[in-house]
LOTOR-147426 format. One line per 5 residues: number of its first residue (from 1); their letters; for each residue x negated, y, z negated of C-alpha. Coordinates in steps of 0.2 Angstrom, whole numbers, plus 5000, padded with zeros to 4 digits. Each point is the difference from the previous one (the first is absolute). Example, Ala and Ser with C-alpha at 12.3 -4.5 7.8 and 13.67 -1.06 7.14 Angstrom:
BEGIN
1) AS) 4938,4978,4961  4994,5017,5003
***
This chain:
BEGIN
1) MAYRA) 4610,5305,5108  5010,5015,4994  4994,5010,5015  5005,4986,5012  5017,4999,4992
6) AAIAD) 5003,5018,5002  4995,5000,5018  5012,4986,5004  5014,5009,4991  4997,5016,5009
11) RQQLE) 5000,4991,5017  5016,4991,4995  5008,5016,4995  4994,5009,5016  5007,4986,5010
16) SRLKG) 5016,5000,4991  5002,5019,5003  4996,4998,5018  5014,4988,5002  5011,5011,4991
21) LMFSR) 4995,5014,5012  5004,4989,5015  5017,4995,4994  5004,5018,4996  4995,5006,5017
26) LAIAV) 5010,4986,5008  5015,5004,4989  4999,5019,5004  4999,4997,5018  5015,4988,5001
31) VGIAA) 5010,5012,4989  4995,5015,5010  5005,4991,5017  5017,4995,4993  5004,5017,4992
36) TLLVR) 4995,5009,5015  5011,4989,5011  5014,5002,4989  4999,5019,5000  4997,5001,5019
41) WPEPG) 4998,4988,5014  4984,5004,5010  5004,5008,5016  4990,4996,5016  4982,5008,4998
46) SGAPY) 5002,5003,4981  4995,4983,4994  4982,5005,4995  5003,5000,4981  5008,4982,5001
51) YTLLA) 4985,4994,5009  4988,5008,4988  5009,4991,4985  4999,4984,5010  4982,5002,5002
56) ACLLN) 4998,5003,4982  5009,4983,4997  4988,4991,5012  4985,5008,4992  5004,4990,4985
61) LVYLI) 4996,4984,5009  4983,5007,5005  4996,5005,4983  5005,4982,4993  4989,4992,5013
66) LARAG) 4986,5011,4996  5002,4996,4981  5000,4981,5004  4985,5002,5011  4990,5006,4985
71) VALRS) 4998,5019,5004  4995,5010,4985  5016,5005,4991  4995,5017,4995  4995,5005,5018
76) LAVAQ) 5016,4992,5006  5010,5010,4987  4992,5016,5006  5004,4996,5018  5018,4996,4996
81) LVLDI) 5002,5017,4990  4992,5010,5014  5011,4992,5013  5015,5003,4989  4995,5019,5000
86) LIVGV) 5000,5000,5019  5016,4990,5002  5009,5012,4988  4993,5014,5009  5006,4994,5017
91) LTYLT) 5018,4998,4992  5000,5017,4994  4994,5006,5017  5015,4991,5008  5013,5005,4987
96) GIDGF) 4995,5016,4992  4988,5005,4987  5013,5002,4986  5009,4984,5004  5001,4985,4988
101) FAFLY) 4985,4991,5008  4988,5013,4993  5004,4995,4983  4993,4983,5003  4983,5008,4997
106) FGTVI) 5004,5000,4982  5001,4981,5000  4983,4999,5010  4991,5012,4987  5007,4989,4986
111) AAALI) 4995,4984,5008  4982,5008,5003  4999,5004,4981  5006,4983,4995  4988,4990,5012
116) LGMRM) 4985,5011,5002  5000,5013,4986  5002,5019,4998  4987,5006,5012  5007,4990,5014
121) AVGMA) 5018,5006,4996  4994,5018,5000  4992,4996,5017  5016,4993,5007  5010,5015,4994
126) SAASI) 4988,5011,5009  5000,4990,5016  5019,5000,4999  5000,5019,4998  4989,5002,5015
131) VLSVV) 5011,4989,5011  5015,5010,4995  4991,5016,5004  4995,4993,5017  5018,4996,5003
136) WILFF) 5006,5017,4994  4987,5008,5012  5007,4990,5015  5018,5005,4996  4995,5018,4998
141) VSLLP) 4990,5001,5016  5014,4992,5009  5012,5014,4995  4988,5014,5007  5005,5008,5017
146) EPGLK) 4982,4996,5005  4993,4988,5004  5017,4991,4997  4993,4983,4994  5013,4986,5003
151) LPLVD) 4999,4987,4986  5001,4982,5008  5012,4987,4993  5008,5013,4989  5019,5003,5001
156) PRVVA) 5003,5018,5005  5013,5002,4986  4986,4996,4988  4990,5015,5007  5015,5011,5000
161) DYGAR) 5004,4996,4982  4982,5004,4995  5001,5017,5009  5016,5004,4990  4991,4996,4983
166) QKFIL) 4983,5006,5005  4998,5012,4985  5005,4986,4988  4987,4987,5007  4984,5009,4995
171) PFLFF) 5005,5001,4981  5006,4983,5001  4984,4993,5007  4990,5010,4986  5010,4993,4986
176) FALSL) 5001,4983,5007  4981,4999,5002  4998,5006,4982  5012,4987,4994  4991,4986,5009
181) HVVAL) 4984,5005,4991  5008,5002,4983  5008,4983,5002  4983,4993,5005  4991,5007,4984
186) LAGRL) 5014,4994,4989  5001,4983,5008  4981,4998,5000  4999,5005,4981  5014,4988,4995
191) TAEVS) 4992,4986,5010  4983,5003,4993  5007,4999,4982  5010,4984,5004  4985,4992,5007
196) RVRIL) 4989,5006,4985  5013,4992,4988  5001,4984,5010  4981,4998,5000  4999,5003,4982
201) NEEIL) 5013,4988,4996  4993,4987,5011  4982,5003,4992  5008,4997,4983  5009,4985,5005
206) QNMAG) 4985,4992,5009  4988,5003,4986  5010,4996,4985  4995,4984,4990  5017,4991,5002
211) GVLAA) 5008,4994,5016  5015,5008,5008  5011,4994,5014  5015,5009,5008  5013,4992,5011
216) DRFGG) 5015,5007,5008  5018,4993,4998  4997,4989,5015  4985,4991,4993  4987,5009,5010
221) IQFIN) 4984,5005,4992  4997,5019,4999  4985,5001,4989  4988,4989,4991  4984,5005,4992
226) APASK) 4983,4991,4999  5002,4992,4983  5017,4993,5004  4994,4992,5016  4985,4993,4991
231) MLGLR) 5012,4992,4987  5011,4993,5013  4985,4994,5010  5004,5010,5016  4987,5006,5012
236) EPDSL) 5001,5017,5010  5014,5008,4990  5001,5014,5012  5007,4989,5013  5014,4994,4989
241) RGRQI) 5011,5015,5001  5017,4996,5008  4998,4981,4998  5013,4990,4990  4996,4995,4983
246) DEVLP) 5005,4982,5004  4987,4999,5013  4985,5005,4990  5003,4998,4982  5001,4984,4990
251) REFAE) 5017,4992,5000  5004,5001,4982  4995,5018,4999  5010,5005,5016  5015,4992,4992
256) FLRRA) 4997,5010,4984  5000,5016,5010  5016,4995,5010  5009,4996,4984  4995,5017,4993
261) MRDGE) 5007,5008,5016  5016,4991,4998  5002,5004,4981  4994,5018,5001  4993,4999,4983
266) RHSQE) 4983,5000,4992  4992,4982,4999  4984,4994,4993  4991,4984,5002  4983,4992,4998
271) FLLHG) 4993,4991,5015  4984,4989,5003  4992,5008,5015  4985,4991,5006  4996,4994,4983
276) SPVRV) 5002,5017,4992  5015,5004,4989  5009,5016,5006  5015,5008,4992  5011,5009,5014
281) AVTSV) 5013,5013,4995  5012,5004,5014  5010,5016,5000  5014,5004,5013  5000,5017,5008
286) GDGEG) 5017,5007,5005  5006,5014,5010  5008,5009,4985  5018,5002,4995  5004,4982,5004
291) RGLRG) 4997,5001,5018  4991,4984,5002  4983,4992,4998  4984,5007,5009  4988,4986,4995
296) VIAIF) 4990,4993,4986  4983,5004,4992  4990,4986,4992  4986,5005,4987  4987,4986,4998
301) HDLSL) 4991,4998,4983  4985,4989,5000  5001,4989,4984  4983,4992,5003  4992,5012,4987
306) RTQME) 5014,4995,4987  4997,4982,5004  4981,5002,4997  5004,5009,4983  5011,4986,4995
311) EMTRR) 4986,4988,5004  4988,5010,4990  5012,5001,4986  5002,4981,5000  4981,4998,5000
316) AERFR) 4998,5012,4986  5013,4990,4990  4991,4984,5003  4983,5008,4995  5008,5007,4984
321) ALLEM) 5007,4982,4996  4983,4993,5003  4992,5013,4989  5012,4996,4986  4997,4981,5002
326) SAGMA) 4982,5003,5000  5001,5010,4984  5010,4987,4992  4988,4986,5005  4986,5010,4993
331) HEIRN) 5009,5003,4984  5004,4982,4998  4981,4995,5004  4993,5014,4988  5010,4994,4985
336) PLASI) 4992,4982,4999  4983,5007,5004  5001,5012,4986  5005,4986,4988  4985,4989,5006
341) RGA) 4989,5015,4998  5006,5003,4982  4997,4981,4996
***
């Protein structure tokens, strides 16, 4: 059960990060097109960078269709990152190695660390360094008298600018590649540590005896462990994330949570859930410094054991009263028997 829950959580997290990657790619492409148009309107024959950015936007639709079609998310993530490396390489080829498009590689490396881990981030950093090296070689060869390679689709002014700063490009390329690998290592280690802490916290919450339910300020369920779902009589708790508390929880309990959200204070109340008494303590979680409510956390305490102990105590009291009555009756019977025996 815990393994299945962890697998579902990992898949949901991977899907969420892939959506974030698609959105970021689309935003960067749109901003890049707008910024480039504001700086300089494309002249005839120099619109290749704009078409490349437009192709990056259209690729998001393909990725979305593939994700909806059930393609393995990890393989889809690898394909997206590899294509991003190539697209950024094409942009650096068209606009210059040390242009601002080259710095998009840092975003690709960080995305690889967040989605796929440190090894893949280092691999993407190495792939980006190789692509930049190939672009550098092409520009270097184009400036040689022989064979006089002409770079297709590249503005001659970009080649001339490269020739004027040729001595600067090679150190830039070296330190840029070194920076990519350092960022990959740091981002990979940070992601691994965050993942380890997240898994540890989820294991603790899933295996604790009490129930835990967390909801955001809009009433969407963000976490519920197995004991809480059992007390509430819910099946498949892994599929409840994101659903509204009014849809899946008992009406009285959902209203109690809504009241706690409105008040922003700690509340405690006993409920009879599926024949079992349960005490629920709700605590509001704020953003700090009075900036608003983030959500609520409900802690469930099963009172069935307390009820059983109270019932056992009542039985013990009855048995003690019965014993006292029996002792009194025996005393009352023994007195006349003793008199009879004496007579």
